[in-house]
DRENKEMI-480811 format. One line per 5 residues: for each residue x, y, z of C-alpha. Coordinates in steps of 0.2 Angstrom, whole numbers. Layout:
BEGIN
X,Y,Z ~ ...
This chain:
BEGIN
326,-346,514 ~ 334,-337,500 ~ 328,-321,496 ~ 315,-319,479 ~ 331,-305,472
345,-316,477 ~ 334,-333,470 ~ 332,-326,453 ~ 350,-321,453 ~ 355,-339,454
343,-345,441 ~ 349,-332,428 ~ 367,-341,433 ~ 362,-357,428 ~ 351,-350,412
368,-344,408 ~ 378,-360,406 ~ 364,-369,399 ~ 362,-357,384 ~ 382,-360,381
379,-377,384 ~ 368,-377,369 ~ 379,-364,359 ~ 391,-377,359 ~ 400,-377,375
405,-391,386 ~ 397,-390,402 ~ 411,-393,415 ~ 419,-378,406 ~ 403,-369,404
401,-372,425 ~ 416,-367,429 ~ 416,-350,417 ~ 402,-344,430 ~ 414,-355,446
427,-340,442 ~ 416,-327,439 ~ 402,-330,454 ~ 408,-343,464 ~ 400,-361,468
382,-362,472 ~ 371,-377,475 ~ 356,-371,466 ~ 364,-366,450 ~ 373,-382,450
359,-391,452 ~ 348,-383,441 ~ 361,-381,425 ~ 368,-399,429 ~ 350,-406,430
343,-399,415 ~ 357,-404,404 ~ 356,-420,409 ~ 339,-423,404 ~ 339,-411,391
336,-423,376 ~ 318,-428,385 ~ 315,-412,390 ~ 319,-406,372 ~ 306,-419,367
293,-413,374 ~ 296,-393,372 ~ 300,-392,352 ~ 284,-400,347 ~ 276,-385,355
288,-373,344 ~ 283,-364,330 ~ 300,-360,325 ~ 315,-362,334 ~ 322,-348,344
335,-335,336 ~ 352,-338,342 ~ 350,-321,354 ~ 336,-328,362 ~ 341,-347,367
342,-341,386 ~ 324,-343,383 ~ 324,-358,378 ~ 336,-362,391 ~ 325,-356,403
309,-366,397 ~ 320,-382,399 ~ 326,-378,414 ~ 308,-373,421 ~ 302,-391,413
317,-401,423 ~ 313,-388,442 ~ 293,-396,436 ~ 296,-415,434 ~ 315,-419,442
314,-407,457 ~ 304,-404,474 ~ 294,-393,467 ~ 276,-391,464 ~ 272,-387,444
265,-371,447 ~ 279,-362,457 ~ 291,-370,444 ~ 282,-360,432 ~ 277,-344,439
297,-345,442 ~ 302,-348,424 ~ 289,-332,419 ~ 298,-323,434 ~ 315,-325,427
312,-319,410 ~ 312,-301,418 ~ 328,-306,427 ~ 334,-309,409 ~ 331,-291,403
317,-300,393 ~ 300,-299,400 ~ 290,-300,381 ~ 293,-319,382 ~ 285,-318,398
266,-325,390 ~ 277,-337,377 ~ 287,-345,392 ~ 269,-346,402 ~ 260,-356,388
274,-367,383 ~ 277,-374,400 ~ 260,-377,403 ~ 256,-386,388 ~ 271,-396,389
269,-401,406 ~ 250,-409,398 ~ 256,-417,387 ~ 257,-438,386 ~ 276,-442,386
282,-457,373 ~ 278,-473,382 ~ 297,-477,378 ~ 307,-477,395 ~ 313,-464,401
331,-469,398 ~ 327,-471,380 ~ 317,-455,377 ~ 335,-446,385 ~ 348,-452,372
347,-448,355 ~ 340,-459,345 ~ 356,-465,333 ~ 365,-467,349 ~ 349,-480,353
351,-488,337 ~ 369,-490,338 ~ 371,-498,356 ~ 355,-508,353 ~ 363,-514,338
382,-519,348 ~ 374,-523,365 ~ 357,-531,363 ~ 355,-539,379 ~ 362,-524,388
357,-509,379 ~ 346,-503,389 ~ 355,-506,404 ~ 369,-494,397 ~ 356,-482,393
352,-480,412 ~ 368,-482,420 ~ 369,-466,411 ~ 355,-457,418 ~ 363,-464,437
377,-450,443 ~ 394,-457,444 ~ 402,-461,459 ~ 417,-451,465 ~ 434,-460,465
450,-456,472 ~ 468,-465,465 ~ 480,-464,476 ~ 497,-460,477 ~ 503,-478,485
522,-473,484 ~ 520,-464,499 ~ 503,-469,508 ~ 495,-487,506 ~ 477,-488,502
470,-496,518 ~ 482,-480,528 ~ 473,-467,518 ~ 455,-474,518 ~ 461,-475,539
464,-454,536 ~ 448,-451,527 ~ 438,-462,542 ~ 446,-451,556 ~ 441,-435,545
423,-443,544 ~ 424,-445,529 ~ 416,-463,523 ~ 422,-471,508 ~ 429,-489,501
442,-498,491 ~ 439,-501,474 ~ 436,-523,471 ~ 446,-518,455 ~ 457,-507,454
472,-507,467 ~ 475,-488,469 ~ 456,-483,469 ~ 444,-479,481 ~ 427,-472,478
419,-460,491 ~ 403,-463,499 ~ 396,-448,503 ~ 400,-428,495 ~ 415,-420,499
426,-405,496 ~ 440,-413,484 ~ 450,-396,488 ~ 447,-400,506 ~ 452,-420,507
467,-426,514 ~ 484,-424,507 ~ 475,-417,488 ~ 485,-401,491 ~ 502,-410,489
497,-426,476 ~ 492,-438,488 ~ 476,-441,482 ~ 469,-437,463 ~ 452,-438,457
453,-452,443 ~ 438,-463,440 ~ 444,-483,443 ~ 441,-489,426 ~ 456,-475,420
466,-484,436 ~ 470,-498,425 ~ 479,-492,413 ~ 496,-489,420 ~ 496,-506,427
490,-516,408 ~ 506,-505,403 ~ 518,-512,417 ~ 532,-498,414 ~ 546,-506,422
563,-498,429 ~ 572,-491,415 ~ 559,-489,400 ~ 556,-475,389 ~ 536,-473,390
525,-462,379 ~ 509,-457,385 ~ 502,-449,371 ~ 484,-441,368 ~ 490,-435,389
480,-422,394 ~ 472,-418,406 ~ 486,-430,414 ~ 478,-442,427 ~ 484,-456,416
501,-447,417 ~ 503,-444,436 ~ 498,-464,436 ~ 511,-469,427 ~ 525,-457,435
520,-464,451 ~ 517,-483,448 ~ 535,-483,439 ~ 548,-468,444 ~ 561,-476,438
555,-478,421 ~ 558,-460,408 ~ 541,-453,406 ~ 536,-442,389 ~ 517,-435,391
512,-429,375 ~ 495,-420,368 ~ 492,-408,353 ~ 492,-388,355 ~ 495,-376,372
477,-378,376 ~ 479,-397,381 ~ 496,-395,387 ~ 493,-383,397 ~ 481,-391,412
493,-408,409 ~ 506,-396,416 ~ 495,-389,429 ~ 492,-408,435 ~ 512,-414,434
516,-398,446 ~ 500,-401,457 ~ 506,-418,457 ~ 526,-413,459 ~ 529,-424,445
534,-405,433 ~ 552,-412,434 ~ 552,-430,429 ~ 541,-431,415 ~ 545,-425,400
529,-413,390 ~ 531,-412,371 ~ 517,-408,357 ~ 512,-425,350 ~ 517,-417,332
535,-415,339 ~ 532,-436,346 ~ 527,-444,328 ~ 537,-433,316 ~ 554,-442,323
555,-460,317 ~ 572,-461,328 ~ 560,-456,346 ~ 557,-475,352 ~ 548,-479,368
546,-494,377 ~ 530,-494,379 ~ 514,-482,377 ~ 499,-477,379 ~ 486,-473,366
471,-464,373 ~ 467,-461,359 ~ 450,-446,354 ~ 433,-454,356 ~ 417,-453,356
416,-451,375 ~ 401,-463,375 ~ 406,-472,389 ~ 406,-457,401 ~ 390,-449,397
383,-452,417 ~ 400,-439,419 ~ 396,-429,404 ~ 377,-429,402 ~ 381,-413,386
389,-429,374 ~ 370,-431,373 ~ 367,-415,365 ~ 385,-413,356 ~ 394,-426,349
382,-432,332 ~ 382,-449,321 ~ 392,-444,309 ~ 407,-438,320 ~ 413,-458,321
417,-459,304 ~ 433,-441,307 ~ 437,-451,324 ~ 438,-467,318 ~ 450,-459,305
462,-450,318 ~ 462,-468,330 ~ 470,-477,314 ~ 481,-464,310 ~ 488,-462,329
489,-483,329 ~ 499,-482,313 ~ 511,-469,316 ~ 515,-472,335 ~ 516,-491,332
533,-486,321 ~ 537,-475,338 ~ 536,-493,348 ~ 553,-502,350 ~ 553,-521,345
547,-531,359 ~ 539,-517,369 ~ 521,-515,371 ~ 507,-503,367 ~ 492,-501,376
477,-495,369 ~ 461,-487,379 ~ 446,-476,374 ~ 431,-470,386 ~ 419,-478,372
409,-493,372 ~ 404,-493,352 ~ 416,-506,342 ~ 420,-499,330 ~ 429,-487,340
436,-502,351 ~ 437,-522,346 ~ 432,-519,327 ~ 450,-503,327 ~ 462,-514,334
454,-530,324 ~ 462,-521,307 ~ 474,-513,316 ~ 480,-533,319 ~ 476,-536,301
486,-523,294 ~ 500,-526,305 ~ 511,-537,302 ~ 524,-537,319 ~ 508,-535,332
502,-547,340 ~ 489,-544,358 ~ 493,-549,372 ~ 478,-554,380 ~ 472,-550,400
458,-555,409 ~ 446,-545,423 ~ 434,-551,435 ~ 421,-540,429 ~ 418,-532,411
416,-542,395 ~ 432,-547,383 ~ 429,-544,367 ~ 441,-551,350 ~ 454,-542,355
452,-533,371 ~ 441,-530,384 ~ 426,-519,388 ~ 419,-511,403 ~ 403,-504,401
394,-490,413 ~ 391,-497,428 ~ 402,-513,429 ~ 411,-512,446 ~ 406,-494,448
415,-489,435 ~ 413,-481,417 ~ 413,-487,402 ~ 429,-491,394 ~ 438,-501,383
456,-508,384 ~ 468,-517,370 ~ 485,-523,375 ~ 499,-525,359 ~ 516,-534,356
528,-529,342 ~ 539,-543,338 ~ 557,-542,341 ~ 567,-541,330 ~ 552,-535,316
């Protein structure tokens, strides 16, 4: 049983995380800042993550009740109202308790003046009749719902509903050092329930919560956390011994590590833009013991040198991330419809430029964690039209959908994130 003062402190921490997200911070970054200062606590995580996950739906109830938007200096009060509404509607807490705890938190925030505001808005919001639309629809921005309806007329609601679920936790096993079956036996002996993934041959799904840092072999790189869909990139690229391989847009390094583990005799370069993205890439490689085997460069240094050529290129392109909302629910708050045009231009520019760094006869795998056709098959279709020495190298999986061109996984397909892949070959002699 938490003491009241301690519970208030935890609630203030959660409000701070939510307010940071409302101000534009990524949820993971906001949580990590709180953990670094105060340590991890389940109540903070539940309140913060749950509120952000449900934020669009909560906002639809609260915003009509506001006479005017809260000032930036009082964003924490808005965050507190959303958190109180989340507690009342989605946690095992009586509504009266949720309201009274929210009101008490105003004083812990040093804003006792907001007691009446928080009390009145929460009580009114809890009496408000929600829209008749399914919650999954109300809990997504309208522009995204409309785009999904157009792109996936038979599956759009299932995509939205999948986004509302918590994603499974997947591990990637370094099969150079231990087979997947043997690692599953290791987990079983440690009392950790897990299962092999049916599509990704290096993937294991943890079937219950586990402390990642305490998993057998995690510290020395025996396993890594990576969604099963992302674990398909390295097999699709199919690097061979001696190949010169580029992982473009490589941070934070999950796919780089997999490439290095699956093709240890390849010459691997990992690239991204700027120190802020290269730092976590280097950290990942260090944990995996691969720092000496992978050259790390700024992407601008790669694409500015036409003489730098590769047999294999993985372009995990910047995208809307609409396929990973269940892992990053703050995407629903931060992504805007007008982001898509600039993202598509960036994808086009990277495709055209990196194609010049691919040797004739080479292979480029294009990947996104998006479910929107304009970033995926439409992007690759346009590329093939304007690039005379490019052809599609087709492939199939037992789940997901063939596109023209490429292959699309939607959130929940075999438990995976939404992901798109296309594999392109450069005509020899071009």
